[in-house]
N, CA and C atoms of all chains as a GROMACS GRO file, in nm:
protein
  564
    1MET      N    1   2.895   0.340   2.085
    1MET     CA    2   2.977   0.448   2.051
    1MET      C    3   3.080   0.395   1.951
    2ASP      N    4   3.089   0.435   1.836
    2ASP     CA    5   3.181   0.385   1.734
    2ASP      C    6   3.311   0.463   1.739
    3TYR      N    7   3.410   0.425   1.661
    3TYR     CA    8   3.554   0.482   1.676
    3TYR      C    9   3.547   0.625   1.631
    4ILE      N   10   3.452   0.659   1.534
    4ILE     CA   11   3.452   0.793   1.484
    4ILE      C   12   3.406   0.893   1.596
    5GLU      N   13   3.310   0.844   1.672
    5GLU     CA   14   3.259   0.929   1.798
    5GLU      C   15   3.370   0.935   1.895
    6ILE      N   16   3.449   0.837   1.918
    6ILE     CA   17   3.555   0.832   2.013
    6ILE      C   18   3.663   0.936   1.970
    7LEU      N   19   3.689   0.935   1.840
    7LEU     CA   20   3.785   1.042   1.775
    7LEU      C   21   3.738   1.178   1.803
    8GLY      N   22   3.605   1.197   1.784
    8GLY     CA   23   3.545   1.330   1.808
    8GLY      C   24   3.562   1.369   1.950
    9LEU      N   25   3.538   1.273   2.042
    9LEU     CA   26   3.538   1.301   2.182
    9LEU      C   27   3.679   1.337   2.230
   10VAL      N   28   3.774   1.266   2.176
   10VAL     CA   29   3.919   1.287   2.211
   10VAL      C   30   3.956   1.435   2.157
   11ALA      N   31   3.910   1.465   2.033
   11ALA     CA   32   3.933   1.598   1.972
   11ALA      C   33   3.874   1.698   2.063
   12ALA      N   34   3.750   1.684   2.106
   12ALA     CA   35   3.676   1.771   2.184
   12ALA      C   36   3.748   1.784   2.322
   13LEU      N   37   3.804   1.680   2.374
   13LEU     CA   38   3.876   1.683   2.510
   13LEU      C   39   3.999   1.780   2.489
   14PHE      N   40   4.074   1.759   2.385
   14PHE     CA   41   4.188   1.843   2.369
   14PHE      C   42   4.155   1.994   2.352
   15THR      N   43   4.063   2.029   2.250
   15THR     CA   44   4.029   2.161   2.229
   15THR      C   45   3.957   2.230   2.350
   16THR      N   46   3.894   2.143   2.438
   16THR     CA   47   3.830   2.202   2.551
   16THR      C   48   3.916   2.228   2.668
   17ILE      N   49   3.992   2.122   2.707
   17ILE     CA   50   4.091   2.122   2.811
   17ILE      C   51   4.201   2.224   2.777
   18ALA      N   52   4.232   2.243   2.658
   18ALA     CA   53   4.335   2.338   2.615
   18ALA      C   54   4.314   2.470   2.670
   19ASN      N   55   4.185   2.521   2.692
   19ASN     CA   56   4.156   2.644   2.745
   19ASN      C   57   4.188   2.662   2.895
   20VAL      N   58   4.195   2.552   2.964
   20VAL     CA   59   4.215   2.551   3.110
   20VAL      C   60   4.350   2.610   3.155
   21PRO      N   61   4.472   2.573   3.094
   21PRO     CA   62   4.584   2.648   3.146
   21PRO      C   63   4.585   2.798   3.119
   22GLN      N   64   4.520   2.837   2.995
   22GLN     CA   65   4.510   2.983   2.969
   22GLN      C   66   4.419   3.056   3.066
   23ALA      N   67   4.311   2.995   3.112
   23ALA     CA   68   4.226   3.055   3.196
   23ALA      C   69   4.289   3.063   3.337
   24ILE      N   70   4.361   2.956   3.380
   24ILE     CA   71   4.434   2.964   3.508
   24ILE      C   72   4.545   3.071   3.500
   25LYS      N   73   4.611   3.078   3.403
   25LYS     CA   74   4.723   3.172   3.375
   25LYS      C   75   4.664   3.320   3.392
   26VAL      N   76   4.562   3.361   3.327
   26VAL     CA   77   4.516   3.492   3.336
   26VAL      C   78   4.455   3.523   3.472
   27ILE      N   79   4.397   3.420   3.540
   27ILE     CA   80   4.341   3.440   3.679
   27ILE      C   81   4.450   3.467   3.770
   28ARG      N   82   4.561   3.382   3.755
   28ARG     CA   83   4.684   3.383   3.845
   28ARG      C   84   4.762   3.517   3.831
   29THR      N   85   4.793   3.540   3.702
   29THR     CA   86   4.880   3.658   3.678
   29THR      C   87   4.803   3.793   3.670
   30ARG      N   88   4.681   3.790   3.653
   30ARG     CA   89   4.597   3.897   3.621
   30ARG      C   90   4.654   3.982   3.506
   31SER      N   91   4.719   3.928   3.421
   31SER     CA   92   4.789   3.985   3.298
   31SER      C   93   4.735   3.926   3.166
   32THR      N   94   4.694   4.011   3.088
   32THR     CA   95   4.634   3.966   2.954
   32THR      C   96   4.689   4.042   2.832
   33LYS      N   97   4.815   4.110   2.872
   33LYS     CA   98   4.876   4.190   2.773
   33LYS      C   99   4.888   4.127   2.632
   34SER      N  100   4.931   4.010   2.613
   34SER     CA  101   4.957   3.948   2.479
   34SER      C  102   4.828   3.894   2.426
   35LEU      N  103   4.717   3.891   2.496
   35LEU     CA  104   4.588   3.827   2.450
   35LEU      C  105   4.516   3.932   2.361
   36SER      N  106   4.453   3.879   2.252
   36SER     CA  107   4.377   3.970   2.162
   36SER      C  108   4.235   3.963   2.202
   37ALA      N  109   4.179   4.080   2.236
   37ALA     CA  110   4.031   4.081   2.287
   37ALA      C  111   3.948   4.029   2.167
   38ALA      N  112   3.981   4.084   2.048
   38ALA     CA  113   3.893   4.047   1.926
   38ALA      C  114   3.897   3.901   1.906
   39THR      N  115   4.006   3.835   1.930
   39THR     CA  116   4.016   3.682   1.918
   39THR      C  117   3.924   3.618   2.017
   40TYR      N  118   3.917   3.656   2.144
   40TYR     CA  119   3.838   3.586   2.243
   40TYR      C  120   3.692   3.619   2.223
   41ALA      N  121   3.666   3.744   2.179
   41ALA     CA  122   3.517   3.785   2.152
   41ALA      C  123   3.464   3.689   2.040
   42MET      N  124   3.544   3.678   1.934
   42MET     CA  125   3.495   3.597   1.810
   42MET      C  126   3.494   3.443   1.853
   43LEU      N  127   3.604   3.406   1.932
   43LEU     CA  128   3.596   3.269   1.970
   43LEU      C  129   3.468   3.240   2.053
   44PHE      N  130   3.430   3.326   2.142
   44PHE     CA  131   3.312   3.313   2.230
   44PHE      C  132   3.178   3.295   2.152
   45ILE      N  133   3.173   3.390   2.053
   45ILE     CA  134   3.045   3.377   1.963
   45ILE      C  135   3.048   3.256   1.877
   46GLY      N  136   3.181   3.217   1.831
   46GLY     CA  137   3.176   3.102   1.743
   46GLY      C  138   3.155   2.970   1.827
   47LEU      N  139   3.203   2.961   1.943
   47LEU     CA  140   3.184   2.838   2.025
   47LEU      C  141   3.043   2.825   2.066
   48ALA      N  142   2.974   2.935   2.090
   48ALA     CA  143   2.828   2.937   2.113
   48ALA      C  144   2.739   2.877   1.997
   49LEU      N  145   2.789   2.931   1.876
   49LEU     CA  146   2.724   2.880   1.753
   49LEU      C  147   2.748   2.738   1.736
   50TRP      N  148   2.873   2.690   1.761
   50TRP     CA  149   2.909   2.541   1.747
   50TRP      C  150   2.815   2.462   1.846
   51THR      N  151   2.793   2.514   1.961
   51THR     CA  152   2.708   2.447   2.069
   51THR      C  153   2.564   2.426   2.003
   52ALA      N  154   2.510   2.531   1.948
   52ALA     CA  155   2.382   2.520   1.879
   52ALA      C  156   2.385   2.423   1.760
   53TYR      N  157   2.494   2.419   1.687
   53TYR     CA  158   2.516   2.332   1.574
   53TYR      C  159   2.516   2.183   1.638
   54GLY      N  160   2.586   2.166   1.738
   54GLY     CA  161   2.592   2.038   1.806
   54GLY      C  162   2.460   1.973   1.857
   55ILE      N  163   2.386   2.076   1.911
   55ILE     CA  164   2.248   2.038   1.960
   55ILE      C  165   2.162   1.996   1.836
   56ILE      N  166   2.151   2.077   1.736
   56ILE     CA  167   2.070   2.049   1.622
   56ILE      C  168   2.109   1.927   1.554
   57ARG      N  169   2.246   1.906   1.534
   57ARG     CA  170   2.281   1.781   1.462
   57ARG      C  171   2.289   1.663   1.556
   58ASN      N  172   2.254   1.680   1.678
   58ASN     CA  173   2.252   1.572   1.771
   58ASN      C  174   2.392   1.512   1.782
   59ASP      N  175   2.492   1.604   1.777
   59ASP     CA  176   2.643   1.547   1.770
   59ASP      C  177   2.706   1.572   1.903
   60LEU      N  178   2.702   1.468   1.995
   60LEU     CA  179   2.759   1.473   2.124
   60LEU      C  180   2.902   1.547   2.147
   61PRO      N  181   3.002   1.497   2.064
   61PRO     CA  182   3.141   1.549   2.078
   61PRO      C  183   3.137   1.705   2.053
   62VAL      N  184   3.063   1.745   1.950
   62VAL     CA  185   3.056   1.891   1.910
   62VAL      C  186   2.992   1.969   2.023
   63LEU      N  187   2.882   1.916   2.069
   63LEU     CA  188   2.805   1.985   2.169
   63LEU      C  189   2.884   1.998   2.305
   64LEU      N  190   2.932   1.878   2.351
   64LEU     CA  191   2.996   1.877   2.484
   64LEU      C  192   3.127   1.960   2.482
   65GLY      N  193   3.213   1.953   2.382
   65GLY     CA  194   3.335   2.016   2.373
   65GLY      C  195   3.318   2.170   2.365
   66ASN      N  196   3.211   2.211   2.284
   66ASN     CA  197   3.214   2.356   2.262
   66ASN      C  198   3.132   2.427   2.376
   67VAL      N  199   3.043   2.361   2.455
   67VAL     CA  200   2.973   2.427   2.552
   67VAL      C  201   3.072   2.459   2.676
   68ILE      N  202   3.168   2.364   2.692
   68ILE     CA  203   3.267   2.383   2.806
   68ILE      C  204   3.374   2.486   2.758
   69ALA      N  205   3.418   2.468   2.631
   69ALA     CA  206   3.514   2.574   2.575
   69ALA      C  207   3.462   2.710   2.582
   70ALA      N  208   3.340   2.728   2.548
   70ALA     CA  209   3.266   2.845   2.552
   70ALA      C  210   3.278   2.918   2.683
   71ALA      N  211   3.244   2.829   2.793
   71ALA     CA  212   3.245   2.888   2.928
   71ALA      C  213   3.390   2.926   2.964
   72LEU      N  214   3.492   2.847   2.933
   72LEU     CA  215   3.624   2.876   2.966
   72LEU      C  216   3.670   3.008   2.886
   73CYS      N  217   3.633   3.013   2.760
   73CYS     CA  218   3.666   3.122   2.686
   73CYS      C  219   3.599   3.256   2.733
   74GLY      N  220   3.483   3.245   2.782
   74GLY     CA  221   3.406   3.351   2.852
   74GLY      C  222   3.476   3.422   2.972
   75ILE      N  223   3.544   3.316   3.041
   75ILE     CA  224   3.631   3.345   3.163
   75ILE      C  225   3.751   3.442   3.120
   76ILE      N  226   3.810   3.386   3.009
   76ILE     CA  227   3.931   3.456   2.962
   76ILE      C  228   3.898   3.586   2.898
   77LEU      N  229   3.784   3.595   2.833
   77LEU     CA  230   3.745   3.719   2.766
   77LEU      C  231   3.705   3.828   2.881
   78GLY      N  232   3.641   3.772   2.980
   78GLY     CA  233   3.607   3.859   3.089
   78GLY      C  234   3.721   3.927   3.158
   79MET      N  235   3.829   3.833   3.175
   79MET     CA  236   3.957   3.884   3.229
   79MET      C  237   4.023   3.989   3.152
   80LYS      N  238   4.026   3.956   3.020
   80LYS     CA  239   4.083   4.055   2.923
   80LYS      C  240   4.016   4.181   2.926
   81LEU      N  241   3.882   4.180   2.920
   81LEU     CA  242   3.815   4.311   2.928
   81LEU      C  243   3.826   4.383   3.060
   82TRP      N  244   3.834   4.312   3.163
   82TRP     CA  245   3.851   4.365   3.299
   82TRP      C  246   4.000   4.433   3.310
   83CYS      N  247   4.091   4.363   3.258
   83CYS     CA  248   4.225   4.414   3.262
   83CYS      C  249   4.248   4.542   3.174
   84LYS      N  250   4.174   4.537   3.057
   84LYS     CA  251   4.196   4.639   2.964
   84LYS      C  252   4.108   4.764   3.001
   85TYR      N  253   3.987   4.746   3.040
   85TYR     CA  254   3.902   4.863   3.063
   85TYR      C  255   3.889   4.899   3.216
   86VAL      N  256   3.909   4.808   3.301
   86VAL     CA  257   3.884   4.849   3.438
   86VAL      C  258   4.017   4.872   3.510
   87SER      N  259   4.112   4.769   3.500
   87SER     CA  260   4.237   4.797   3.578
   87SER      C  261   4.339   4.874   3.491
   88GLY      N  262   4.305   4.901   3.360
   88GLY     CA  263   4.384   4.988   3.280
   88GLY      C  264   4.513   4.938   3.244
   89GLU      N  265   4.527   4.804   3.219
   89GLU     CA  266   4.648   4.743   3.172
   89GLU      C  267   4.688   4.794   3.032
   90LYS      N  268   4.813   4.815   3.011
   90LYS     CA  269   4.853   4.852   2.880
   90LYS      C  270   4.875   4.727   2.795
   91GLU      N  271   4.843   4.742   2.662
   91GLU     CA  272   4.859   4.647   2.559
   91GLU      C  273   5.024   4.640   2.530
   92ASP      N  274   5.062   4.520   2.479
   92ASP     CA  275   5.197   4.509   2.434
   92ASP      C  276   5.229   4.613   2.318
   93ALA      N  277   5.344   4.672   2.335
   93ALA     CA  278   5.373   4.775   2.231
   93ALA      C  279   5.414   4.702   2.108
   94GLU      N  280   5.388   4.760   1.982
   94GLU     CA  281   5.427   4.695   1.866
   94GLU      C  282   5.568   4.730   1.820
   95MET      N  283   2.262   2.306   0.020
   95MET     CA  284   2.297   2.333   0.158
   95MET      C  285   2.189   2.368   0.253
   96ASP      N  286   2.166   2.299   0.354
   96ASP     CA  287   2.054   2.336   0.446
   96ASP      C  288   2.098   2.430   0.557
   97TYR      N  289   1.994   2.482   0.620
   97TYR     CA  290   2.035   2.588   0.724
   97TYR      C  291   2.129   2.538   0.837
   98ILE      N  292   2.125   2.398   0.862
   98ILE     CA  293   2.208   2.353   0.966
   98ILE      C  294   2.363   2.366   0.921
   99GLU      N  295   2.381   2.329   0.794
   99GLU     CA  296   2.511   2.336   0.740
   99GLU      C  297   2.555   2.490   0.736
  100ILE      N  298   2.468   2.583   0.704
  100ILE     CA  299   2.499   2.719   0.707
  100ILE      C  300   2.541   2.759   0.853
  101LEU      N  301   2.453   2.714   0.949
  101LEU     CA  302   2.490   2.746   1.089
  101LEU      C  303   2.637   2.710   1.126
  102GLY      N  304   2.666   2.579   1.081
  102GLY     CA  305   2.796   2.519   1.102
  102GLY      C  306   2.913   2.605   1.030
  103LEU      N  307   2.878   2.654   0.908
  103LEU     CA  308   2.985   2.715   0.843
  103LEU      C  309   3.007   2.863   0.912
  104VAL      N  310   2.895   2.920   0.962
  104VAL     CA  311   2.906   3.050   1.026
  104VAL      C  312   2.993   3.032   1.152
  105ALA      N  313   2.960   2.923   1.229
  105ALA     CA  314   3.036   2.900   1.353
  105ALA      C  315   3.179   2.864   1.318
  106ALA      N  316   3.208   2.793   1.218
  106ALA     CA  317   3.351   2.764   1.171
  106ALA      C  318   3.416   2.883   1.138
  107LEU      N  319   3.343   2.981   1.072
  107LEU     CA  320   3.392   3.100   1.018
  107LEU      C  321   3.452   3.190   1.137
  108PHE      N  322   3.360   3.178   1.251
  108PHE     CA  323   3.398   3.269   1.374
  108PHE      C  324   3.523   3.200   1.441
  109THR      N  325   3.516   3.072   1.462
  109THR     CA  326   3.625   3.017   1.549
  109THR      C  327   3.744   3.008   1.470
  110THR      N  328   3.740   3.006   1.328
  110THR     CA  329   3.861   3.015   1.256
  110THR      C  330   3.919   3.149   1.239
  111ILE      N  331   3.834   3.253   1.200
  111ILE     CA  332   3.888   3.385   1.184
  111ILE      C  333   3.936   3.452   1.317
  112ALA      N  334   3.869   3.400   1.427
  112ALA     CA  335   3.910   3.439   1.562
  112ALA      C  336   4.060   3.437   1.588
  113ASN      N  337   4.118   3.335   1.534
  113ASN     CA  338   4.268   3.320   1.553
  113ASN      C  339   4.357   3.423   1.480
  114VAL      N  340   4.284   3.493   1.381
  114VAL     CA  341   4.362   3.580   1.302
  114VAL      C  342   4.419   3.704   1.375
  115PRO      N  343   4.341   3.779   1.455
  115PRO     CA  344   4.397   3.902   1.531
  115PRO      C  345   4.504   3.852   1.634
  116GLN      N  346   4.491   3.732   1.690
  116GLN     CA  347   4.588   3.682   1.788
  116GLN      C  348   4.720   3.651   1.711
  117ALA      N  349   4.707   3.582   1.595
  117ALA     CA  350   4.836   3.562   1.513
  117ALA      C  351   4.907   3.685   1.477
  118ILE      N  352   4.820   3.782   1.421
  118ILE     CA  353   4.877   3.917   1.383
  118ILE      C  354   4.940   3.982   1.506
  119LYS      N  355   4.880   3.968   1.624
  119LYS     CA  356   4.929   4.048   1.743
  119LYS      C  357   5.076   3.990   1.787
  120VAL      N  358   5.080   3.862   1.786
  120VAL     CA  359   5.206   3.800   1.838
  120VAL      C  360   5.328   3.826   1.725
  121ILE      N  361   5.274   3.826   1.594
  121ILE     CA  362   5.380   3.856   1.499
  121ILE      C  363   5.425   3.990   1.505
  122ARG      N  364   5.336   4.093   1.521
  122ARG     CA  365   5.367   4.227   1.534
  122ARG      C  366   5.441   4.266   1.657
  123THR      N  367   5.392   4.213   1.768
  123THR     CA  368   5.456   4.267   1.901
  123THR      C  369   5.573   4.175   1.930
  124ARG      N  370   5.584   4.064   1.877
  124ARG     CA  371   5.696   3.953   1.916
  124ARG      C  372   5.677   3.927   2.069
  125SER      N  373   5.560   3.946   2.122
  125SER     CA  374   5.532   3.924   2.265
  125SER      C  375   5.434   3.816   2.293
  126THR      N  376   5.462   3.731   2.369
  126THR     CA  377   5.360   3.613   2.390
  126THR      C  378   5.350   3.589   2.554
  127LYS      N  379   5.392   3.689   2.628
  127LYS     CA  380   5.404   3.672   2.780
  127LYS      C  381   5.279   3.613   2.839
  128SER      N  382   5.162   3.662   2.808
  128SER     CA  383   5.035   3.613   2.874
  128SER      C  384   4.978   3.497   2.795
  129LEU      N  385   5.042   3.448   2.697
  129LEU     CA  386   4.986   3.323   2.634
  129LEU      C  387   5.034   3.196   2.698
  130SER      N  388   4.953   3.095   2.704
  130SER     CA  389   4.996   2.971   2.773
  130SER      C  390   5.039   2.868   2.663
  131ALA      N  391   5.162   2.830   2.676
  131ALA     CA  392   5.216   2.729   2.571
  131ALA      C  393   5.135   2.603   2.571
  132ALA      N  394   5.103   2.559   2.696
  132ALA     CA  395   5.037   2.434   2.707
  132ALA      C  396   4.893   2.442   2.630
  133THR      N  397   4.824   2.563   2.637
  133THR     CA  398   4.699   2.584   2.568
  133THR      C  399   4.725   2.572   2.421
  134TYR      N  400   4.817   2.635   2.361
  134TYR     CA  401   4.829   2.632   2.214
  134TYR      C  402   4.881   2.494   2.172
  135ALA      N  403   4.963   2.429   2.253
  135ALA     CA  404   5.006   2.290   2.218
  135ALA      C  405   4.875   2.201   2.210
  136MET      N  406   4.795   2.200   2.315
  136MET     CA  407   4.679   2.120   2.316
  136MET      C  408   4.576   2.148   2.202
  137LEU      N  409   4.556   2.291   2.187
  137LEU     CA  410   4.469   2.328   2.080
  137LEU      C  411   4.516   2.280   1.943
  138PHE      N  412   4.647   2.279   1.923
  138PHE     CA  413   4.685   2.242   1.783
  138PHE      C  414   4.670   2.099   1.769
  139ILE      N  415   4.694   2.002   1.863
  139ILE     CA  416   4.669   1.869   1.870
  139ILE      C  417   4.517   1.842   1.850
  140GLY      N  418   4.436   1.914   1.924
  140GLY     CA  419   4.290   1.896   1.914
  140GLY      C  420   4.232   1.936   1.783
  141LEU      N  421   4.282   2.051   1.723
  141LEU     CA  422   4.237   2.085   1.594
  141LEU      C  423   4.271   2.004   1.493
  142ALA      N  424   4.383   1.944   1.497
  142ALA     CA  425   4.426   1.839   1.404
  142ALA      C  426   4.330   1.712   1.405
  143LEU      N  427   4.296   1.672   1.532
  143LEU     CA  428   4.203   1.566   1.546
  143LEU      C  429   4.064   1.599   1.489
  144TRP      N  430   4.024   1.722   1.521
  144TRP     CA  431   3.890   1.779   1.462
  144TRP      C  432   3.884   1.765   1.314
  145THR      N  433   4.008   1.799   1.259
  145THR     CA  434   4.019   1.792   1.105
  145THR      C  435   4.002   1.647   1.058
  146ALA      N  436   4.059   1.553   1.130
  146ALA     CA  437   4.042   1.408   1.080
  146ALA      C  438   3.895   1.365   1.101
  147TYR      N  439   3.832   1.423   1.209
  147TYR     CA  440   3.695   1.384   1.252
  147TYR      C  441   3.605   1.432   1.138
  148GLY      N  442   3.628   1.563   1.082
  148GLY     CA  443   3.546   1.622   0.974
  148GLY      C  444   3.567   1.549   0.852
  149ILE      N  445   3.700   1.498   0.819
  149ILE     CA  446   3.713   1.421   0.693
  149ILE      C  447   3.635   1.289   0.698
  150ILE      N  448   3.642   1.219   0.809
  150ILE     CA  449   3.581   1.091   0.825
  150ILE      C  450   3.421   1.105   0.825
  151ARG      N  451   3.372   1.204   0.893
  151ARG     CA  452   3.226   1.218   0.897
  151ARG      C  453   3.174   1.297   0.772
  152ASN      N  454   3.275   1.328   0.689
  152ASN     CA  455   3.241   1.410   0.567
  152ASN      C  456   3.159   1.530   0.607
  153ASP      N  457   3.207   1.608   0.706
  153ASP     CA  458   3.138   1.723   0.754
  153ASP      C  459   3.217   1.850   0.723
  154LEU      N  460   3.171   1.917   0.624
  154LEU     CA  461   3.237   2.027   0.562
  154LEU      C  462   3.274   2.141   0.658
  155PRO      N  463   3.178   2.181   0.741
  155PRO     CA  464   3.212   2.300   0.839
  155PRO      C  465   3.317   2.259   0.938
  156VAL      N  466   3.311   2.134   0.982
  156VAL     CA  467   3.412   2.089   1.080
  156VAL      C  468   3.545   2.080   1.019
  157LEU      N  469   3.551   2.019   0.896
  157LEU     CA  470   3.679   2.013   0.831
  157LEU      C  471   3.740   2.138   0.805
  158LEU      N  472   3.670   2.225   0.734
  158LEU     CA  473   3.718   2.360   0.678
  158LEU      C  474   3.765   2.441   0.798
  159GLY      N  475   3.680   2.456   0.897
  159GLY     CA  476   3.710   2.546   1.006
  159GLY      C  477   3.836   2.496   1.088
  160ASN      N  478   3.850   2.364   1.097
  160ASN     CA  479   3.954   2.326   1.199
  160ASN      C  480   4.090   2.322   1.114
  161VAL      N  481   4.091   2.298   0.985
  161VAL     CA  482   4.222   2.288   0.910
  161VAL      C  483   4.286   2.419   0.911
  162ILE      N  484   4.205   2.528   0.897
  162ILE     CA  485   4.263   2.663   0.894
  162ILE      C  486   4.297   2.714   1.033
  163ALA      N  487   4.207   2.677   1.138
  163ALA     CA  488   4.237   2.715   1.278
  163ALA      C  489   4.365   2.642   1.317
  164ALA      N  490   4.382   2.522   1.274
  164ALA     CA  491   4.519   2.448   1.321
  164ALA      C  492   4.621   2.523   1.265
  165ALA      N  493   4.618   2.569   1.140
  165ALA     CA  494   4.737   2.634   1.081
  165ALA      C  495   4.774   2.760   1.157
  166LEU      N  496   4.663   2.847   1.182
  166LEU     CA  497   4.677   2.975   1.255
  166LEU      C  498   4.735   2.945   1.404
  167CYS      N  499   4.684   2.848   1.462
  167CYS     CA  500   4.725   2.802   1.592
  167CYS      C  501   4.869   2.762   1.590
  168GLY      N  502   4.904   2.694   1.486
  168GLY     CA  503   5.046   2.648   1.473
  168GLY      C  504   5.137   2.769   1.463
  169ILE      N  505   5.100   2.881   1.399
  169ILE     CA  506   5.185   3.003   1.399
  169ILE      C  507   5.195   3.063   1.532
  170ILE      N  508   5.086   3.068   1.598
  170ILE     CA  509   5.087   3.119   1.733
  170ILE      C  510   5.183   3.043   1.833
  171LEU      N  511   5.161   2.910   1.824
  171LEU     CA  512   5.236   2.823   1.902
  171LEU      C  513   5.385   2.831   1.863
  172GLY      N  514   5.415   2.842   1.747
  172GLY     CA  515   5.556   2.863   1.700
  172GLY      C  516   5.620   2.985   1.756
  173MET      N  517   5.539   3.104   1.755
  173MET     CA  518   5.584   3.222   1.808
  173MET      C  519   5.609   3.218   1.951
  174LYS      N  520   5.513   3.143   2.030
  174LYS     CA  521   5.525   3.132   2.178
  174LYS      C  522   5.654   3.061   2.208
  175LEU      N  523   5.678   2.947   2.141
  175LEU     CA  524   5.794   2.864   2.165
  175LEU      C  525   5.922   2.939   2.130
  176TRP      N  526   5.915   3.018   2.020
  176TRP     CA  527   6.030   3.100   1.977
  176TRP      C  528   6.063   3.201   2.088
  177CYS      N  529   5.963   3.270   2.130
  177CYS     CA  530   5.975   3.377   2.240
  177CYS      C  531   6.030   3.320   2.369
  178LYS      N  532   5.968   3.209   2.398
  178LYS     CA  533   6.013   3.145   2.523
  178LYS      C  534   6.143   3.087   2.527
  179TYR      N  535   6.181   3.012   2.419
  179TYR     CA  536   6.307   2.926   2.418
  179TYR      C  537   6.416   2.989   2.345
  180VAL      N  538   6.385   3.070   2.238
  180VAL     CA  539   6.491   3.124   2.164
  180VAL      C  540   6.535   3.263   2.206
  181SER      N  541   6.429   3.356   2.207
  181SER     CA  542   6.459   3.498   2.241
  181SER      C  543   6.457   3.519   2.387
  182GLY      N  544   6.420   3.405   2.476
  182GLY     CA  545   6.425   3.425   2.624
  182GLY      C  546   6.336   3.521   2.687
  183GLU      N  547   6.219   3.529   2.635
  183GLU     CA  548   6.111   3.617   2.688
  183GLU      C  549   6.072   3.554   2.836
  184LYS      N  550   6.057   3.649   2.923
  184LYS     CA  551   6.012   3.611   3.060
  184LYS      C  552   5.861   3.596   3.056
  185GLU      N  553   5.814   3.495   3.138
  185GLU     CA  554   5.666   3.477   3.156
  185GLU      C  555   5.618   3.587   3.250
  186ASP      N  556   5.486   3.601   3.237
  186ASP     CA  557   5.422   3.700   3.336
  186ASP      C  558   5.442   3.650   3.465
  187ALA      N  559   5.483   3.730   3.569
  187ALA     CA  560   5.498   3.689   3.698
  187ALA      C  561   5.364   3.667   3.769
  188GLU      N  562   5.355   3.563   3.860
  188GLU     CA  563   5.220   3.539   3.938
  188GLU      C  564   5.208   3.635   4.056
   0.00000   0.00000   0.00000
């Protein structure tokens, strides 16, 4: 493993683990008022496409980072949609 | 440009543009209650590292996507820190 791959893995580690506190926060508080549903929907699609890109290019950091991030993002998106459409949470007023 | 690079650019487009509605939302509502500061701090560092990775590997989709995402993420992080430490916004209760 060369230093470029290590750099990529560290980058992947950050952008992947980054989603953990947000996922924990929405699960604990059951509040997603300030979160944008459009953002998490697009992130989820984008991360799934990045995963495919990582597989095709045989790029380990891109693959690993994005598959986990997509899963975490899916949890956050699920909570957002649940809060918005099932439990009837109000969005933040403008 | 081959189809793999197009896939990467589409993926980059999604994960980059994804941050736009979230950035607009926090700017409009001045509310970041449900956002995790730790998440945006780590995302910002991670996206900066991905940018470096894209430069070194000469990977256009990785570079382009992450440099713009890092900028948008920086705006959201700035708003979160401003709301939390300057305007004294309360976090969502658990």
